[in-house]
N, C-alpha and C positions, 0 to 999 in steps of 0.2 A: 758402957759399950751398948748401942742398940743393939736387937737381935739380927738387924738385919747387915749389920757391920760384922758381928761375929760372925754370922754365917759365911758372908763371903770372905773373912779371913780363915775359914775353917777347908773353905772350898779351895783358895790359893794353895794353901798348906797341902791339903792331900793331892791337889792336882801336881804339884812342882815335885812332890814326895814321891809319888805314883811314876813319873815320867820315866825314872832311872830303869825301873822295873818291865816298863813299855819297851824301852829303846833294847835291853837283853832279849825281849821276845823277838823283836823285829831282826835283830842280828841273826836269829836262827834262819832267816830266810833269805837275806840279803847283805851284800857287802856293806861296810859301814858307812862310807862318803857317799855313795849311791842312795841309800837309803835316808839320809841325812836330807841330802839334796831334792828328794821327793818332798820330803818331810817340810820342808820350807819352800817349794815350788807352791805349795798346797797353801802356807801362810803367807806368801808373796802373794798370790793370786787374791787371797782375801783383802789384804791390805791396799792391793791396789784399786780393787773394786771398791774399796771403802774411800779411796782418795777421789776417785770420780764421781761415787753419788754425794760427797760433801762437798765438790768443788775445790778441795783443799790443793789439789795438783796443780792448781795455778800458783800457788806459792812455790812451787819447785822452780818455776822459769825464771824466778826473782831471785835466784840464791847467786852468790857471788861465787868467782871460780874459788876461792878459799874455802867458801862453804861446802861446795861441791866436793872438793878434797878431801875435806873433812870428814863428810858423810860417807863417802868411798873408803876413808880410812876405817871410819867406825864399823862397818861393814865387814872389811878385812879382819878386823880385830876379834868384834864381839859375835859375828856370827861363822866367817869361816874359821879363823883361827880357832876360837873356842871349842865349836862343836868336831871341828874334825881332830882335834887332841881328844877331847873329851869321848867321843864315841869310839876311837880307836883305844882308847884306855880301857872302856868298858868291856873291849872285848875278853879281856885278861884281868881285871880289878874286880871284885866284888859289888854289887849296887851300893851296899850301906857304905863300904869305905869310900867309894867314889865320892858319894853324895857329901861325905864328911871332908875331903879333900877339898873339892869344889867351892863349899861354901865357907872356904877360908878367903875367900875373896876380899871381905872387909879388911882381913888383917894386911893384905898385901895394899889394898887402897890405903891404908892408913899410914904405909912406909913410903909409897908413890906419891901420895899428898904431902908429906913432909919434904919430899925432895922438889918435888917440881910446883906444889902449889904455895908452898911455905908455912903448911900446916903444923901446929906445934905438936910433940908426942908428949902426951903428959904421964905422970908417973903409972895412972891408971892403964893408958894404953900400952905401956911399956909392961907392964905385968902382962897384960891379954895377951900381946906379942909373945913373950916368952912361954905362956902356958900353953897358946895355940898351936905353936911350932912343935912345943914339946909332945903334944898329944898327937900330933900329924906324926911323927918320927915313930912313936910309940904303935900306932896303929898300922902303919906299913910293916914294920919290924916284924909286928905280932901275926898279921895277917899274910904278908909276903915274905917271909924270911929270905928266900932267894935272889940274888942278883937280878934276874930276868922280872921277878915279880915287884922289886924296888923301882926298876926302871920304868914301868908300866905305872907304876902310882906316881912317880916322877913327870910322866906325861900328862896324866890327869891334874895334876898340879899346874902343870905348864897351860892347860885351860883355865883354871882359876888366875893365872896371872893375866893371861891375855883378857880376860873380863875384866880384872882390875886397871890394866891399860887403858880399856875402854870406856872405864868409869872415870877416868882422870879426862881422858878426851871429850867426852861426853859432856863432862860440867863443862867444859870451855865454848863448847857447841850449843848447849843450853841457852847461852845467854843471847841468841839470835834465833834459834829454831825451837818451838816448841817439843815436847816429849813425843807426842804421837807423829807428827810431821818425821821427826828424827828417825824413828824406829820404821816408820811406813816407807822410808828411802832408803836407810841404810840396809835392811832385810833384804829387799830385791838383790842387791849388789852382791852382798856376801852369797846368795843362792847362785848366782852366777858363778862366782869362783868355785863354791861347790863342786857345780855340774861340770866345769872344765879340767877340775881335779879328780874327780868320779872318772870322767871317760878317760883320761890318760892313764890313771891308774889301776883302774876296774874293768873297762871297757863299758860297752852298752847293756846293761842290764834291766828288763823290762819288768813293770808292774806286775804281770802275770806270775812271778817268781812267789810272790806276797802269800801266805797261807792265809785263811781266815783271821786268826789274831794278828798277824802281820797288818792286815787291812785295818783290822780295828786299833794297832797300835799307831799306823800311819794318821789315820782320821783324829785320834786322840791328842798325837803329839802336834799335828800339823795345824788342829783348828783349835782344840780346847787351850793344851798348853802353850801355845805359841801365840793366839790370837785371844780367844775370850777370856783365860787368865789374865791378860794384859790388862783389859778394861775394867774386870773386876778390882784387881789390884789398885787401880787408880780410883776406882768408887770409894775402897777403903780408906785411902789416903786423904780423902777429903774430908773423912767423919773423924779419923783420929789422928794424932802427932804420926808422922813419918818414923821416928825411931822408935815410936812403941809398936807400929807395925812391923817392921825391920827386924825388930827383937823378935816377934813372933815367929818370923821365918826361921829360926833356929831350931823349930820343931820338923821342919822339912828334912833334915838327914836322919831324924829320929822315925820319922815315917818310912824313909826309904829303908831303914837297917829293919823295922819290923815286918815290911811287906816283902824283903828279901829273904828273910828267914820263915815266911809263912808258905812265899810262891817260889821262891828260886832254891829254898833250903841251905840259905847261906848263913852258918853259924860263928859267933866271934868268942876268942880265946878273952880270960878275964882282963888280959892287958889291953887288948884291943878295946874294951867297954871304957876301961881307964883311959886311954885315950883319946878315944869319942867324947867323954866326958869333958878332960881337959880342953880338948879343941872348941867344943861348944862353950866353956867358961871365957876363954879367950877371945872368939868371936865376941861374944856377949861384952866383954870389958873394953875392947875395941870399938864396939857399935854404940854401947849408951851411953848416956849423957847426963850428966848430975844438974845440967841446966836444960832450958827447954829447946836449944839449937838441936836441928835434926844433923845427923852424920853425913858424910860425903855421899854415902851410897844412898843414903835415904833420898837425896835430892835427885837423883839420876834414874835410879831403878824402879821400874818395874822389874823385881829379882828374875832375871832370862826372861824377861817380856817376850824376847823374841826365842825364847828357851826352854830349858830343860824339860 
């Protein structure tokens, strides 16, 4: 692996791993949906400007009615629903635990791909599914033993499910629309839904509510995590196998857990650590291949390109 590729992959892992920490900081200043809406307003602005500069906006005019509907559905699922559930859950769930749960999406994709795309669940993947979900249950029970705590963990799991549904949808869209255009058009639509929901649920909250750390979180999440890392990720995919790159993303929840312990004073029991390990092993087994074909997820993602 080239040094530039390794550096890019390290940047991606650190950026997405730390994003949960910055979300936690931002939620101290502003209601969850409103902050997320502002975050993606910033990201959407950059994406729209890039469409204008590159001239790719002309391709939007060629979208069929079905393609337009699919893009809107992707924005609703992968931006609005995913971040709505994730950020709400993060108010009550430790960052490390949330990162572990969110990163089970390849396991969910494996199940959905078998149901809707006819992809086979091998013995290796079946073992991965069993280990992965056993790990999630252990993490949830050990970290949030109360009913209310478990409910918020389920909310975060709903975010992972939303992303997995979007992954299946994106696989279908990708047959006619490239990933850059797909992201640059679906993210703004999801942002509109976030603003509508934020205004209804939380009222108008001005950006002046943000502290210095809140502004830092907004810029890092809106520009670096949601846009810049997207381009770095695709550069990485040009140089190494997509399946290999995606497996490296298993380090994301580990980074989140370590940073959560350092900056948010989040600590975990032995059972939680065992659960996290089982979950990561499960994700690895469902995502890795014994052959060279990339997994469903690797064909679709910038992992939370619009994301985390």
